[in-house]
C-alpha positions as CSV (number, residue, x, y, z in Angstrom):
1,M,62.8,92.7,-64.4
2,R,60.9,95.0,-66.1
3,L,57.1,95.3,-65.5
4,T,54.4,94.7,-68.1
5,R,53.8,98.4,-69.7
6,T,51.0,98.5,-72.1
7,L,51.2,101.8,-74.0
8,Q,47.4,102.5,-74.7
9,A,47.5,106.0,-76.7
10,A,45.3,108.7,-76.4
11,A,41.7,108.5,-77.2
12,A,41.8,112.3,-78.0
13,A,44.2,114.8,-77.8
14,T,43.4,117.8,-75.7
15,A,42.1,120.8,-77.6
16,L,45.0,123.0,-76.8
17,L,47.3,120.7,-78.3
18,L,45.5,120.1,-81.4
19,A,46.1,123.8,-81.7
20,A,49.5,124.0,-80.8
21,S,52.3,124.3,-83.3
22,A,55.6,122.7,-82.7
23,C,58.6,121.9,-85.0
24,G,61.7,119.6,-84.5
25,S,63.1,116.3,-85.4
26,S,61.9,113.0,-83.3
27,G,65.7,112.0,-82.7
28,G,67.3,113.3,-79.9
29,G,68.9,117.1,-79.7
30,S,66.4,119.5,-81.0
31,S,63.3,120.7,-79.3
32,A,60.1,121.4,-80.3
33,T,61.1,125.0,-80.8
34,G,57.5,125.8,-82.5
35,L,55.3,125.1,-79.6
36,N,54.3,127.6,-77.5
37,P,52.6,126.6,-73.9
38,P,51.5,128.7,-71.5
39,D,53.8,131.2,-69.9
40,L,54.7,129.3,-66.5
41,K,58.0,129.9,-64.6
42,A,60.1,127.1,-62.9
43,P,61.2,128.1,-59.3
44,T,64.8,129.7,-58.5
45,K,65.0,127.9,-55.3
46,L,63.4,125.0,-53.0
47,G,62.2,125.6,-49.8
48,T,61.2,123.2,-47.3
49,S,60.1,119.8,-47.7
50,E,56.1,119.5,-47.3
51,G,56.3,116.1,-46.1
52,Q,55.1,113.9,-49.1
53,V,55.0,113.4,-52.9
54,N,52.3,111.9,-54.9
55,L,53.6,110.3,-57.9
56,I,52.4,108.6,-61.4
57,A,54.6,106.4,-62.5
58,W,55.1,103.1,-64.9
59,A,55.1,100.0,-62.9
60,G,58.6,99.1,-61.5
61,Y,60.0,102.6,-61.3
62,V,58.6,103.5,-57.6
63,E,59.5,100.5,-56.0
64,N,59.7,100.3,-51.9
65,G,60.1,96.6,-51.3
66,S,56.4,95.5,-51.3
67,N,56.8,94.0,-55.1
68,D,60.3,92.6,-54.5
69,P,62.2,92.9,-51.2
70,K,65.1,93.5,-53.5
71,A,63.6,96.6,-55.2
72,D,63.5,99.3,-52.8
73,W,64.1,102.7,-53.4
74,V,61.5,104.6,-51.8
75,T,62.5,103.6,-48.1
76,D,65.8,105.4,-48.3
77,F,64.3,108.7,-50.1
78,Q,62.0,109.1,-47.1
79,K,64.5,108.6,-44.5
80,Q,66.8,111.0,-46.2
81,T,64.2,113.5,-47.4
82,G,61.0,113.5,-44.8
83,C,59.0,113.3,-48.3
84,Q,56.5,110.3,-47.5
85,V,56.0,108.8,-51.1
86,H,52.4,107.8,-52.4
87,S,52.4,106.5,-56.0
88,K,50.0,105.4,-58.5
89,V,51.1,102.8,-61.3
90,A,49.4,103.9,-64.9
91,A,48.7,101.3,-67.4
92,S,48.8,103.8,-70.2
93,S,49.9,107.3,-71.2
94,D,46.1,108.5,-71.8
95,E,45.8,107.4,-68.1
96,M,49.0,109.4,-66.8
97,V,47.6,112.6,-68.8
98,K,44.1,112.2,-67.1
99,L,45.1,111.6,-63.5
100,M,47.9,114.5,-63.9
101,K,44.6,116.9,-64.7
102,T,43.0,115.9,-61.3
103,G,45.4,118.1,-59.6
104,E,45.9,115.2,-57.0
105,Y,49.8,114.4,-58.5
106,D,53.2,116.5,-58.2
107,A,54.9,114.5,-60.8
108,V,54.7,111.9,-63.4
109,S,57.0,109.7,-65.7
110,A,55.6,110.5,-68.5
111,S,56.3,109.1,-72.1
112,G,57.0,111.1,-75.3
113,D,53.3,110.5,-76.2
114,A,52.0,111.8,-73.1
115,S,55.0,114.5,-72.7
116,L,53.7,117.3,-75.6
117,R,50.4,117.0,-74.2
118,L,51.0,117.9,-70.8
119,I,53.2,120.6,-72.3
120,A,50.6,122.4,-74.5
121,S,47.9,122.0,-71.9
122,G,50.0,123.7,-69.0
123,D,49.6,120.9,-66.7
124,A,53.5,120.2,-67.0
125,A,55.9,123.0,-65.8
126,P,59.2,124.4,-67.0
127,V,61.9,122.5,-64.4
128,N,65.0,124.4,-63.1
129,T,67.4,121.9,-63.9
130,E,70.0,123.8,-61.5
131,L,67.7,122.7,-58.6
132,V,68.6,119.0,-59.8
133,P,72.2,118.7,-59.6
134,N,72.1,115.1,-61.0
135,Y,71.1,116.3,-63.9
136,K,74.6,117.7,-64.6
137,D,75.5,113.8,-65.4
138,V,72.3,113.0,-67.6
139,F,73.5,111.4,-71.3
140,S,73.6,114.8,-73.5
141,G,71.3,112.8,-75.9
142,L,68.3,112.6,-73.1
143,K,68.6,116.7,-73.1
144,N,66.6,119.2,-75.1
145,G,64.5,116.4,-76.9
146,P,61.6,117.3,-78.9
147,W,59.7,115.3,-76.4
148,N,60.7,117.0,-73.3
149,S,62.0,120.5,-74.2
150,V,60.5,123.6,-75.8
151,K,62.9,126.4,-77.3
152,G,66.0,125.4,-74.9
153,T,63.8,125.1,-71.8
154,M,63.7,121.4,-70.2
155,Y,59.7,120.5,-69.0
156,G,61.2,117.8,-67.2
157,I,64.2,115.5,-66.0
158,P,65.1,112.3,-68.2
159,H,64.7,109.1,-66.5
160,G,65.8,106.8,-69.3
161,R,65.4,105.2,-72.5
162,G,64.8,102.0,-75.0
163,A,64.3,101.0,-78.1
164,N,62.0,99.5,-80.2
165,L,63.8,96.2,-81.9
166,L,63.5,93.9,-84.2
167,M,63.4,90.2,-83.1
168,Y,63.6,87.1,-85.1
169,N,63.9,83.2,-84.3
170,T,67.0,82.5,-85.6
171,Q,66.3,78.8,-86.7
172,K,63.1,79.9,-88.5
173,V,63.8,83.3,-90.0
174,T,66.5,82.9,-92.9
175,P,68.4,84.4,-94.0
176,A,68.8,86.7,-91.2
177,P,67.2,89.8,-91.6
178,T,68.4,93.5,-92.1
179,S,65.6,95.5,-92.6
180,W,61.9,96.0,-91.2
181,S,60.8,95.0,-94.5
182,A,61.1,91.3,-92.7
183,V,57.6,92.4,-90.7
184,F,55.9,94.5,-93.5
185,D,56.7,93.9,-97.0
186,D,58.2,90.4,-96.6
187,A,55.8,89.5,-93.9
188,A,53.9,87.2,-95.7
189,A,56.6,84.5,-95.5
190,Y,56.1,84.2,-92.0
191,K,52.1,84.7,-92.3
192,G,50.3,84.0,-88.9
193,H,53.6,84.0,-86.8
194,V,54.5,87.9,-87.0
195,T,54.3,89.7,-84.0
196,A,53.3,93.6,-83.7
197,Y,53.2,96.0,-80.8
198,D,49.7,97.0,-79.7
199,S,49.4,100.5,-79.8
200,P,48.8,103.6,-82.2
201,I,52.0,104.7,-81.6
202,Y,53.2,101.7,-83.8
203,I,52.2,103.5,-86.9
204,A,55.1,105.6,-86.6
205,D,57.3,102.2,-86.9
206,A,55.4,102.1,-90.5
207,A,56.4,105.4,-91.3
208,L,59.6,105.0,-90.3
209,Y,59.8,102.2,-92.5
210,L,58.3,103.8,-95.1
211,K,61.0,106.9,-95.1
212,A,63.3,104.4,-96.4
213,A,61.2,102.3,-98.7
214,R,59.3,105.1,-100.6
215,P,61.5,108.1,-100.7
216,E,58.6,109.3,-103.2
217,L,56.8,109.8,-99.8
218,K,59.0,112.5,-98.4
219,I,58.7,111.4,-94.7
220,K,61.1,113.3,-92.7
221,D,59.7,112.5,-89.2
222,P,57.7,109.3,-88.4
223,Y,55.6,111.4,-85.8
224,A,54.7,114.1,-88.6
225,L,52.9,112.8,-91.5
226,D,50.4,114.5,-93.8
227,Q,47.2,112.9,-94.7
228,K,49.6,111.1,-97.9
229,Q,51.9,110.0,-95.8
230,F,49.6,108.9,-93.0
231,D,47.3,106.7,-95.4
232,A,50.5,105.0,-96.9
233,A,51.9,104.2,-93.3
234,V,47.9,102.9,-92.5
235,A,47.3,100.7,-95.7
236,L,50.9,99.2,-95.0
237,L,49.8,98.2,-91.2
238,K,46.6,97.1,-92.9
239,K,48.4,94.7,-95.4
240,Q,50.6,93.6,-92.3
241,N,47.4,92.3,-90.3
242,A,46.6,89.6,-92.5
243,D,50.1,88.2,-91.5
244,V,50.3,89.3,-88.0
245,G,49.8,86.2,-85.4
246,E,49.5,88.4,-82.3
247,Y,49.6,91.8,-81.3
248,W,51.4,92.1,-77.8
249,G,51.5,94.9,-74.8
250,D,52.6,92.5,-72.7
251,Y,56.2,91.0,-72.3
252,L,55.8,87.9,-70.8
253,K,52.9,87.0,-73.8
254,E,56.0,88.0,-76.5
255,V,58.5,86.0,-74.7
256,S,56.0,82.7,-74.5
257,A,55.3,83.1,-78.3
258,F,58.6,83.2,-79.3
259,K,59.5,80.3,-76.8
260,S,56.6,78.2,-78.6
261,G,57.2,79.4,-82.3
262,D,53.8,81.0,-82.6
263,S,55.7,84.3,-83.1
264,V,58.9,84.2,-85.5
265,V,59.7,87.6,-86.4
266,G,58.5,90.8,-84.8
267,T,58.9,94.2,-82.7
268,T,60.3,93.7,-79.3
269,W,62.3,95.5,-76.2
270,Q,65.9,94.4,-75.5
271,V,65.1,93.3,-72.0
272,I,62.3,90.8,-73.8
273,A,65.5,89.6,-76.0
274,N,67.3,89.0,-73.0
275,L,64.5,87.3,-71.5
276,A,63.6,84.9,-74.2
277,A,67.0,84.0,-74.9
278,S,67.7,82.9,-71.2
279,E,65.0,80.8,-71.3
280,G,65.9,78.9,-74.1
281,A,64.7,80.4,-77.4
282,K,67.0,80.8,-80.3
283,V,66.4,84.4,-80.8
284,K,68.5,87.9,-81.7
285,A,67.3,91.6,-81.8
286,F,68.8,94.2,-83.5
287,V,67.9,98.1,-85.0
288,P,67.3,97.5,-88.4
289,K,69.1,99.5,-91.2
290,E,66.0,102.0,-91.0
291,G,66.6,102.4,-87.5
292,S,63.8,102.2,-84.8
293,T,61.4,104.0,-82.9
294,G,61.9,104.0,-78.9
295,W,61.0,105.5,-75.6
296,S,62.6,108.3,-73.3
297,D,60.5,108.7,-70.2
298,T,60.8,112.1,-68.3
299,W,59.6,113.0,-64.8
300,M,57.2,116.1,-65.4
301,I,56.4,117.9,-62.5
302,Y,52.5,119.4,-62.3
303,A,52.4,123.4,-62.9
304,R,50.1,123.7,-59.3
305,A,51.7,120.9,-57.4
306,K,51.0,121.1,-53.8
307,H,54.2,119.3,-53.1
308,P,57.2,120.7,-55.4
309,N,59.9,120.5,-53.0
310,C,59.3,117.0,-52.5
311,A,58.9,116.6,-56.0
312,Y,62.0,118.0,-56.9
313,Q,64.0,116.2,-54.1
314,W,62.4,113.0,-56.2
315,M,63.5,114.1,-59.4
316,N,66.9,114.2,-58.1
317,W,67.0,111.1,-56.4
318,I,65.6,109.1,-59.0
319,I,68.2,109.7,-61.3
320,S,71.1,109.7,-58.7
321,P,73.8,107.1,-59.9
322,K,72.9,104.3,-57.7
323,V,69.2,104.8,-57.9
324,N,69.3,105.3,-61.6
325,A,70.9,102.1,-61.8
326,Q,68.5,100.1,-59.8
327,V,66.0,101.3,-61.6
328,A,67.0,100.4,-64.9
329,E,68.5,97.0,-64.0
330,Y,64.8,96.4,-62.5
331,F,62.6,97.9,-64.9
332,G,64.8,96.8,-68.4
333,E,66.5,100.4,-70.1
334,A,69.2,102.2,-70.3
335,P,69.5,104.6,-67.5
336,A,69.6,108.6,-67.9
337,N,72.6,109.3,-65.3
338,S,76.1,108.3,-67.0
339,K,77.6,107.7,-63.5
340,A,74.8,104.9,-63.1
341,C,76.8,102.5,-65.4
342,A,79.4,102.1,-62.8
343,E,76.9,101.3,-60.1
344,T,75.1,98.3,-61.9
345,S,75.0,94.9,-60.6
346,D,75.5,93.5,-64.1
347,K,78.9,94.8,-65.1
348,N,77.9,94.2,-69.0
349,F,74.2,95.8,-68.6
350,C,75.0,99.4,-69.7
351,A,76.7,97.6,-73.0
352,T,73.8,95.4,-73.4
353,Y,71.5,98.5,-73.6
354,H,73.9,101.0,-75.0
355,A,73.7,103.2,-72.3
356,A,76.3,105.6,-73.4
357,D,76.3,104.9,-76.9
358,E,74.9,108.3,-78.3
359,G,76.0,106.9,-81.9
360,Y,73.3,104.5,-81.3
361,W,70.7,106.7,-80.3
362,K,71.1,109.2,-83.4
363,H,69.2,106.2,-85.3
364,I,66.2,106.0,-82.5
365,A,63.1,107.9,-83.3
366,F,61.6,108.6,-79.6
367,W,58.2,108.3,-79.3
368,N,56.3,112.3,-79.5
369,T,53.0,113.2,-79.9
370,P,51.2,113.6,-83.5
371,I,49.7,117.1,-83.8
372,E,48.0,119.1,-86.7
373,Q,51.2,121.2,-87.0
374,C,53.6,119.1,-88.3
375,L,56.7,118.4,-85.9
376,D,59.2,118.6,-88.8
377,G,58.2,122.1,-89.5
378,R,56.5,121.7,-92.4
379,T,53.7,124.7,-92.6
380,D,51.8,124.4,-96.1
381,V,50.1,121.1,-95.0
382,K,48.4,119.9,-91.8
383,C,49.6,116.6,-90.2
384,V,47.4,114.1,-88.8
385,P,46.5,114.3,-84.9
386,Y,47.1,111.6,-82.4
387,A,43.3,111.3,-82.3
388,K,43.0,110.3,-85.8
389,W,46.1,107.4,-85.2
390,V,43.8,106.1,-82.6
391,Q,41.0,105.7,-84.7
392,A,43.0,104.1,-87.4
393,W,44.8,101.7,-85.2
394,T,41.1,100.3,-84.7
395,E,40.5,100.1,-88.4
396,I,44.1,98.6,-88.7
397,K,43.3,95.5,-86.5
398,G,39.9,95.4,-87.4
């Protein structure tokens, strides 16, 4: 069961990140080729285990049986490696970035809206994937992404991925929607019963829709918006605000809202759709014709980690087939390791989450960190940085 993940965006990106330059698509397959992080080197070999590792993670990623006796992949790791695991659950990407800067932690399960900040600031080090044997079995679509690599160098080990879907009540929303227009241009039809994800990164969802709906804006990447493009996305979201009944960050609240009928259409995750349907809600969730945004989490190692050897052992462990399958099912996401699908307790799990369907993921624009140097490669304009997204989100919600 996926635990609550409330993605609160950064109040301000680091000065170094705002000055950095990045190019690349927001889908998988190409790296942020223009970003020039500090010249840090990955280790060439591992040494002796230090006896412990300090981790920052989303809830549900580092389980030792204390929350659920059936969810424990920490105990065996400790027994096999001698590395005692100390973990802290972070409620937001901003919190993860701040905690990594303290120097007290060795690794973090960063989402795409945090990873570029950690790379650009020199807090995250490149990883030597040769020292992570299970990396060879990671799905190709998770390698060398614009959110976890620079110029072909990986800055982390992929953990899993998920899409932000459009969910609707099949009895109250007719005809069945095919487009994000259901929650944007056509949202007034369901006034007060539209729901949206409560995060500044949701601005990218509006931009993704406008990329198709208003081609004259020439949006290439929903995370690379010049001022005109950004203003159009913000205007669309301000218009949508009049029809939104609730912005959600807690998946249980969204399940409840769809069961009660308070929400009939809006953004969701596959795990929420599954749970809502299992509890009697008449819902369907899918990727609309414009595509969707999504997340891909990456285990990143601190550049000055005190326990790097244990951190590398943890990264290899967490994507080992059996463990990666356990985490994916508990958390509610597609696993990173292609061999994990054979290890899931629900043999339909990977099909439900499209784990091995790389064609499906080509329509997902994974979260990335907006910076002034446009991620789509443009050099003749400046793009709106993440700090401005945060300010705009406050205005959008009123």
